[in-house]
VOFIRO-281578 format. One record per residue (C-alpha): chain; x, y, z. Coordinates in Angstrom, 2 decimals, padded with zeros to 5 digits, always signed. Layout:
pavex/east/north/up
A/X/Y/Z
...
// end
This chain:
pavex/east/north/up
A/+065.75/+141.52/+135.90
A/+066.17/+139.97/+132.26
A/+067.10/+141.82/+129.13
A/+066.79/+139.95/+126.03
A/+066.42/+140.65/+122.03
A/+066.62/+138.02/+119.10
A/+070.31/+137.11/+119.75
A/+071.02/+137.32/+123.18
A/+069.84/+137.37/+126.95
A/+071.51/+139.14/+130.01
A/+070.34/+138.89/+133.64
A/+071.08/+141.66/+136.31
A/+070.41/+141.15/+139.38
A/+070.91/+140.47/+143.56
A/+072.01/+136.88/+144.04
A/+070.50/+136.02/+147.41
A/+072.51/+132.64/+147.78
A/+076.14/+134.77/+148.30
A/+074.89/+138.37/+148.64
A/+076.03/+139.61/+145.28
A/+075.37/+141.34/+142.14
A/+075.76/+139.53/+139.20
A/+075.59/+140.50/+135.75
A/+075.12/+137.36/+133.19
A/+075.24/+136.90/+129.74
A/+072.72/+133.76/+129.23
A/+074.29/+131.40/+131.62
A/+077.56/+132.49/+132.28
A/+078.74/+135.06/+134.73
A/+080.50/+138.17/+133.12
A/+080.75/+140.41/+136.16
A/+080.01/+140.07/+140.04
A/+080.07/+142.77/+142.93
A/+080.33/+141.09/+146.32
A/+079.12/+142.36/+149.65
A/+082.34/+143.79/+150.59
A/+082.52/+145.40/+146.91
A/+085.53/+143.79/+145.15
A/+084.48/+143.34/+141.57
A/+085.30/+139.95/+139.58
A/+084.93/+139.97/+135.86
A/+084.84/+137.30/+134.24
A/+085.67/+135.59/+130.55
A/+086.20/+132.62/+129.38
A/+089.57/+132.41/+127.47
A/+090.84/+134.98/+129.56
A/+089.77/+138.56/+130.45
A/+090.52/+142.43/+130.32
A/+089.36/+145.53/+131.88
A/+089.07/+148.51/+129.72
A/+088.90/+151.90/+131.52
A/+087.55/+154.06/+128.74
A/+087.13/+157.78/+128.01
A/+085.73/+157.12/+124.77
A/+086.24/+154.38/+122.76
A/+089.63/+154.95/+121.14
A/+090.85/+156.54/+124.36
A/+091.32/+154.21/+126.87
A/+093.81/+151.75/+129.01
A/+093.53/+148.04/+129.05
A/+094.62/+145.79/+131.38
A/+094.64/+141.81/+130.21
A/+094.85/+138.50/+131.86
A/+096.93/+135.66/+129.50
A/+096.64/+131.76/+130.61
A/+100.45/+130.63/+130.50
A/+100.31/+126.95/+128.64
A/+097.58/+124.55/+130.02
A/+098.60/+124.75/+133.67
A/+097.02/+127.70/+135.94
A/+099.23/+130.39/+135.59
A/+098.59/+133.42/+134.36
A/+099.91/+137.11/+133.08
A/+098.37/+140.60/+133.50
A/+099.51/+142.54/+130.56
A/+098.92/+146.36/+130.37
A/+097.86/+148.51/+127.47
A/+097.88/+151.95/+126.61
A/+097.21/+154.15/+123.42
A/+100.16/+156.26/+121.76
A/+098.98/+159.69/+121.02
A/+097.79/+160.02/+117.47
A/+096.96/+156.52/+116.85
A/+094.14/+154.03/+117.76
A/+096.10/+150.94/+118.32
A/+096.12/+149.43/+121.68
A/+099.67/+148.29/+122.85
A/+101.26/+146.36/+125.73
A/+103.55/+148.57/+127.68
A/+103.86/+146.14/+130.53
A/+103.62/+142.46/+131.69
A/+103.36/+140.97/+135.07
A/+104.12/+137.28/+134.60
A/+102.86/+134.56/+136.86
A/+106.36/+134.30/+138.48
A/+106.30/+137.61/+139.70
A/+108.52/+139.09/+137.23
A/+107.78/+142.56/+135.52
A/+108.38/+143.18/+132.05
A/+108.27/+146.69/+130.74
A/+108.65/+147.62/+127.02
A/+108.72/+144.04/+125.91
A/+106.63/+141.09/+125.96
A/+109.11/+138.49/+126.09
A/+111.41/+137.61/+128.53
A/+114.39/+136.72/+125.96
A/+117.36/+138.94/+126.87
A/+117.83/+140.03/+123.07
A/+114.21/+141.56/+122.86
A/+114.10/+145.11/+123.62
A/+113.17/+146.30/+126.81
A/+113.66/+146.07/+130.84
A/+113.02/+143.30/+133.46
A/+112.68/+143.80/+137.04
A/+112.85/+139.41/+137.77
A/+111.19/+138.36/+141.15
A/+115.12/+136.96/+142.01
A/+115.94/+140.87/+142.30
A/+117.85/+140.29/+139.15
A/+117.61/+143.24/+136.54
A/+118.16/+143.14/+132.66
A/+117.97/+146.11/+130.18
A/+118.19/+145.92/+126.39
A/+118.02/+148.68/+123.93
A/+117.90/+148.72/+120.66
A/+120.97/+150.54/+119.07
A/+118.45/+152.09/+116.37
A/+116.79/+153.40/+119.84
A/+119.65/+155.88/+120.66
A/+121.82/+154.01/+122.21
A/+122.89/+154.05/+125.86
A/+120.83/+151.46/+127.44
A/+121.65/+153.07/+131.50
A/+121.68/+156.50/+132.65
A/+122.89/+157.71/+136.45
A/+122.84/+160.83/+137.32
A/+124.19/+162.21/+140.56
A/+122.71/+165.59/+141.36
A/+124.83/+168.48/+143.70
A/+128.06/+166.91/+145.40
A/+130.17/+164.45/+144.17
A/+130.30/+161.18/+145.27
A/+129.40/+157.35/+144.78
A/+127.53/+156.36/+141.75
A/+126.85/+152.96/+141.90
A/+127.96/+151.01/+144.94
A/+128.69/+147.02/+144.47
A/+127.77/+144.45/+147.70
A/+128.32/+140.64/+148.07
A/+126.92/+139.09/+151.10
A/+125.45/+142.89/+152.18
A/+129.46/+143.73/+152.40
A/+130.32/+146.88/+149.87
A/+133.29/+145.62/+147.99
A/+133.33/+148.53/+145.34
A/+132.06/+151.20/+143.66
A/+131.69/+153.87/+140.82
A/+131.90/+157.28/+141.51
A/+132.82/+161.28/+140.69
A/+135.10/+162.64/+143.48
A/+135.00/+166.22/+141.25
A/+133.39/+167.86/+137.71
A/+134.78/+165.64/+135.27
A/+136.42/+162.91/+136.88
A/+135.56/+159.19/+137.39
A/+136.73/+156.78/+140.15
A/+136.22/+153.01/+140.28
A/+137.37/+151.45/+143.64
A/+137.07/+148.04/+145.36
A/+138.19/+146.66/+148.93
A/+139.74/+143.14/+147.70
A/+143.13/+142.20/+147.48
A/+143.36/+142.70/+143.46
A/+141.36/+145.73/+143.10
A/+141.98/+149.13/+142.37
A/+140.79/+150.43/+145.81
// end
């Protein structure tokens, strides 16, 4: 089926060659639903998926090219209550790193990174409230943090009872 006005031509229909349902803007494919139900959105120069309740209440998943190579980044956007501006909240890089609250992996940029190699970085601006890391053990006393070297525990930080802190280690030069 072709829909056309003075400026645009849209084609919508079943493609018998691959049994998919396609939406085309002129000759450019914009959306495909294949026979398995997989949906593909296409937009040259990057693309986005917008899930909307209204024009000003939506979330977006956006794709960005990384340089001239075939790498890509997926970014997740939301709109903060009381505004109408879409803001990036999280980013998944082509290297598998997850950035939350930041769109750059620079250590000095506020936000959290969960890196594909297992490292975690947390940076918080002093004007945002100070403390960048919180641990809360509910119920009884015990370890708060366990530290390992090659799967062997080498140290810990914990609380033996309310109001006290211990730092322990298993090495010759440790306090444990």
